[in-house]
N, C-alpha and C positions, 0 to 999 in steps of 0.2 A: 278552670278551677277544679281541683280534685275533691274526692268525697270528704276527706277530713277537713278541707277548707269549708265545705258546706256545713258540716256539723258545728264547727267553731262559729261560723257566721250566725247561726240560729240558736246558739247555746243559751244566751241570756233571754231569748224570747220564751223558751220553755221553763225558765225559772224566774219569770217576772214577778210571780206572786210570793216568792220566797222572802221571808222577813229578814233581809240582810241587816236592816237598821237595828232591829231588836237584838240580833245575834252579835253584831259588832259592839253594841253597847255592853252586852254581857261579857264579850271577849275582852274589851278594853278594861272593864272593871276587874277581871281576873288577872290581867297583866299587872295592873296597878296594885292589886292586893298582894300578889306574891313577889313582885319586884317593883316597888314604887319608883325607883330611879330609872327604870327602863325607858329608853328613848328610841333606840334602833331595834327594828324588827325584821327578821328574815322570814319570808313566807314561802314555804315549800309546796309546789304544785299550785301556783297562784291563779291559774286559769285566766279568766278575763278581769281579774283584780277587783272584783266588787268589794271584798273585805279590805283589800289593801288601800284603795283610794279613800274609803271611809275612815280607816285608821289614820291615814295621812292627814285627813281633815282635822283630826284630834291632836295633831302635833307629832305623831310618830314618824320616824325616818324609815322608809320601807325599801327593802330589796325583795323583789318577787322572782321566783325561779319556776320555770315550767318546761316540760319536755316538748310541748307543742308550740312551734313558732306561729302557727295560725292563731292560737289563743292569745299569744303575746301581741300580735298585730291587732286583734280585737280590743285588747286592753289599752293599747296606745291610742286608739281612736276615741277612747272615752275620757281622756284627760280633761278636756274642756268642760265636761259635765260636772266637775267637782271643783271645790274651792280649797283654800289652805295650802298645804305643802305638796300638792299632787305633782307639781313640776319636778320635785326632787325624788319621786318614786323611780327606782331603777329596776329594769327587768333584765334577767339573764336567761339564756336558752340552755337548759341542761336537764338531764335525767337526775332526779334527786338521789338515786342510788350511786351515782358517780360524781356528784357535785362536791367541789372543794371550796368552801367559803373563803373569802379574802380578808375577813375581819371578824371581830367579836361582836356579838349582839346581846342586847338586854333581854330579848325574847325571841323565840322561834315558834312559829305557828304553822300548822298544816291542816287546812279546813276542808270541809265538804267531802270527807271520807277519802282524801288522797292516800292516807296510810293504808287503807284497805286495798289499794292497787299494788302495794308491796306484798306479794303473796308468798314469798319464800322466806324461811326463817333467817338464813344467812344474810339476805338482803336487808331484812328488817333490822337486825342487830347492827349491820353496817351503817344504815341511815341513823339509827339512834346514837351510835358512836360519833358520827359526824356532827350531830346536833350537840352532843355533850362537849365536844372539843371546841365548838364555836360560841358557846355561851359565856357571857361575862360571869364574874363571881356573883352568886345569888340570882343568876339568870333563870328564866322559866321556859319550859317547852309545853305548849298546849296544842293538842291535836284531837280530832274526832275520827271515828271509824264506825263501821258496822258492828253492832253488838250481838253476840251469839244468841243469848236467850231470846231476844226479840225476833231474830230471824227464825228460830225454831218454833216460837209460838205463833208466828204469822209468816209462813213460808212464802218466798217470792212467787209471783204468778204473772201471767201475761197481762200487760197493761197497754192500753191504747190512749193516746193523747192527741187531740186535735186543736189547733190554734190558727188564728188568722193574723197575718202581718201585712198590713196594707191590702193589696190585691191578691197576695199569695195565701194559699191554704196549705198548712203543714200537718201531716199525719205521722206521728212517731209511734211505732210499736216496739215494745220491749219483750223479748222472749227469753226467759231465764231457764237455766239448767243448774240445779243445785247438786253439788258433790258433798254429801254429808260426812264422808270419810276424811276429806281434806279441808273441810270448812271453807269451801269456795263456791262462788256462784258465777257461772259464765252467762253473760247477757248479750244476746244478739239484738242490736238496735237497727230497726228498719225505718228509714225516713223517706216519706213521699212528699215531694214539693210540687204543688199545682199552681199554674197561672203565673209563673215568674221566670226570670232569666236562668234560674237553677232548676227549672222543671225537670223532674226525673225521679228515680229511686236510688237510694244510697244505703249502704250498710256499714256498721261499725261494731266490732266485737270488743266487749269489756270483760275482764276477769277480776273479780273482787274477792277478798277474804274477810270473813267475819271473825271477830276475836272475843275471847272470854278474859275476864280480868286477871286470873292467875297467870295465863300465858303472857299477857302484856307486862305484868310485874316481872316475870322471869326475863323476858327479852330486854326490858329496860335495865334490869339488874346486870345482865351480861354486858351491857354497854356502859356500866358504871353510873346508872341513873336510878332514881327512885320515884315511885308514884306518890304524889302528895294528896290528890283528891280526884273525885269523879263527879261530873256534872252533866246536866242536860242543857245544851247550848240554847240560849234564848228563853230559858225557863228557870224558875226558882224551885221547881219540884225535884224530887230525888229520882235517881235512875231506877227504873223498874224493869221487870223481866218482860215487859211488853214493848220496851223502847228498842227501836231499830238502830239508834245512833247513841254512842257514848262519847263524852268529851273527857279527855284525860289531861290532868295537870301534873307535870313532873319536872324534875331538875336533877343535875348531877349530884351524886352522893357527896356528903361533906367529907373533905379530906381528913384522914386520920393523922394526928400529930404524935409522933413517937416520943 
């Protein structure tokens, strides 16, 4: 088992306390608000599919895409934990920067800051154009990302998290380096596994970009899309300059009729 297999295996363990239920309820309500007829949903960067299976339980038909085959394997193992339409959830292995959808969707989502992993302007516009092209008429694109004002007000710092999974003890250390000139943060994750079959030390490097609303509006516009609203996922509160995460609701611009 390689190091990325190990990170994928323990991914859900480190986010067990995340309020997926509340966030999915909010996400579902936004989809229904902006496109009530939406039934099919494309999930970009689906990971272990916590959002996707929960949306499938609400009746949505989900296609999940992820660049990590290990994450998809973890998602497949969880089908039996859910009810509803989870048997119909489809997974595809692909980098979202190169992905070519096979159909139109009522909604496209990209959750848990996946868009922040698209760190180059050209790649971001490319992803947004792909989304615009695969949405149904009146379809909606909802994504979240790191929010620049929040990152500046509370800069990233070294964080250590310890959890226990059965007899195993896991220690994860995140060591960030912020590049304020490029709006990027490089995080070196160090994972120590004690008392288990994966006992050892592993590393994984993540590079993320934080965004400001004007640049997102510009990138969406270059892809033929427009920003409809901004939200804080799982909350009724307004986005503040202390928030690290922003949720963006967008759709293709209305076609002009000559």
